[in-house]
N, C-alpha and C positions, 0 to 999 in steps of 0.2 A: 155532521162535518167536521174537523177539526180546527183548532185555533188556528195554526200556520197555513191551511187550505184557504181559511177564509182571509188571513190578512194578504196572503197573494194574491188573493180575488181584488182584492180593495185596493189595493198597491198598482194594480192593473187596470183595475178602474178611472183609478183620478190619474195615472200615465196618461192613458186615451183620451180623456176629457182636457188636460194640460195640454198635450198636443195639439188639439184640433180648437184652440183658444182662437178665435176672429177679436180681431179689435173692431169697436167703433169705425162705421166708417168702412170697413174691409168685407168681404166676402173671399169665401175659400174657394180653389179651383182644383183641379188634378194635378197644376203644374205647381202651385204656389199660393200664396197671397192676394188679394188683389189689393192694390195698394190708391184706390181712388179717393180723394179727399170730399168734405159734403157739397162743394161745389158740380161733383162727379168727374172731376179733371183729375190726371194723375199726378201726382207729388213728386219733385225729384228726389236720387237717391237721397239718404241723409247720412251723414257720418256716421250716426249710431247703427244702421244699418250696413254700412262697409266694413263698421270692426266687429259687428259682431259675426258678417260671414269671416275674418279674417279667423275667429276664432275656432268656427264649427269646419272651414276649409283648409287652414293653415295651420290650425294645434293654439296650444295655449300662450306659447310665446309669440306669435307673429306678431302681433302689436306692438309688442315690446322693443323688436328688429327696428332699429330705422327705417323710416318707409317714404318713399314718394308716392304722390296722389293726383291726378289727372280729374280734371272737373269738366264735365262739357256734354255737348249732347253729338257723343259718336256710337247711334245706335240711328240715325236718322229719324228720328218719333219727334222730335222738337220737345223732349222732355229730358231732363239734367242726368249723365250716367256719371259712375265714378269706377276708377281705377286705380288700384294699390301697386306697387313694387317692393321687394325688398329681396336680401341676399339672403336666404334663409341657410342656417348654419344645423339644423337638426337632421337631416339628412343621414344614413351612416354610407351612402355612396360620396359624401362630401359636400362642399356649398353649391346651392343651385339659384337662380335668379327665378324666383314667384312673384306670377303677376295673378292680380283676383280683378275680375270683370265684376261689376255689380250694375245693373239695369234695373228701370220699370218699365221695362219696352210693353205696350198694348195695355200698360197698368198691373200687368201680372213681373213680380219680384224675380228676376233670373241672377243666377252668378256660377259663373267658370273661374275654375284655377287652372291657370297654367304654369309649368318648371321648363325654365330652360337651363341644361345642365351648361358648367365651364369648361373648356378644353376638352371638347369632345368631338368628336369626326361626326355626330349627327346633325344633320340638314337647319334643325331646330334645337343652335345651341348658341352660345357668346363661346368666342374666341381666348378672353383671357379672364382670369380673376385677378382682381386686385383688392387687399384687404382694406385701401384707402382710399379707391374711390370705386365704387358702387356703379353697374350700366345707368347708363339717365335716357330715365323714359319720356316721351314727348310724341305730340300727335303732327298728324299732317294729311291738312287738304286736299285731294288731288281730284280733278276733271273728271267728268265723265269718259270722255273720249279714252282717258289713260286708264279708266276702272275695267273698259270694254276691249282695250287694244294690249295691254301690257297683264292685268292680272287675268282677263279670260271672262268676269262676269261683271258688267253695268246695271246687275239690280243689285248689289252689293253696295251696303253706304261708303260712300266715300270718303270716310275717313278713316287715317291708319292708325294705331296705337304702334310706335318707334319702339324699340330698347336697344341704342347703342353701347357698344364699349370700344369703339373709334378703333376697331384694330380690323374688322372684319365687315361686310354687307349688313346692317342693320336687320333682326327679324322685325316683320311689322305682322301686323292683325287687323282684320277685317270685319264686323260685325254683318253678318247675313242671318235675316229674321226668317229664312227655312235653315233647319238645323240641318248638316250632316251626318252622316251615317250613323257617327258615333253620337251623334246628338248634341253634340259642339255647335254652339254660335258664333265662335270668336276662331276666323281660319285663318292657318298661317299663309303667311307670304314672304318670298327672300328671291331679289332679283338676284 
């Protein structure tokens, strides 16, 4: 066996081991890392988890952008989640609003990123891009009746994450424990 082949094998073995490292108090699952603490309860999403996912999913410059953060239980599981939003200027298609949802739902870290284009005819879009005033993220608690009658599913978590450019109806995202056909847990709604 040549030295190059042995070196490639060693690099592969090290990357497999490092890729499967699990920290004390955590166990690995097929979906991700279980984030239970020594007391057996689920820890809230940390700033470190959020910024790590921003780097992985949003790119190396994501956390350098001016970003907003919402912190709260947006998945209705009594564990604090984090949502970050920023205007992503790295896309060759022009600026777009990035939203990163990070949860420890059910004790398993989950994260999803969504991009909302500006000035597009798509339903999942924002009407106005203004360099001086990025869209504003907020959350809204809805009644179970509203969820059933307007959204069409009273089993969804009743907290909406909203993005408002103050020019058209605000896109909203609701968490669903059961993922959609595309595997996404955060479902889009706009009235």
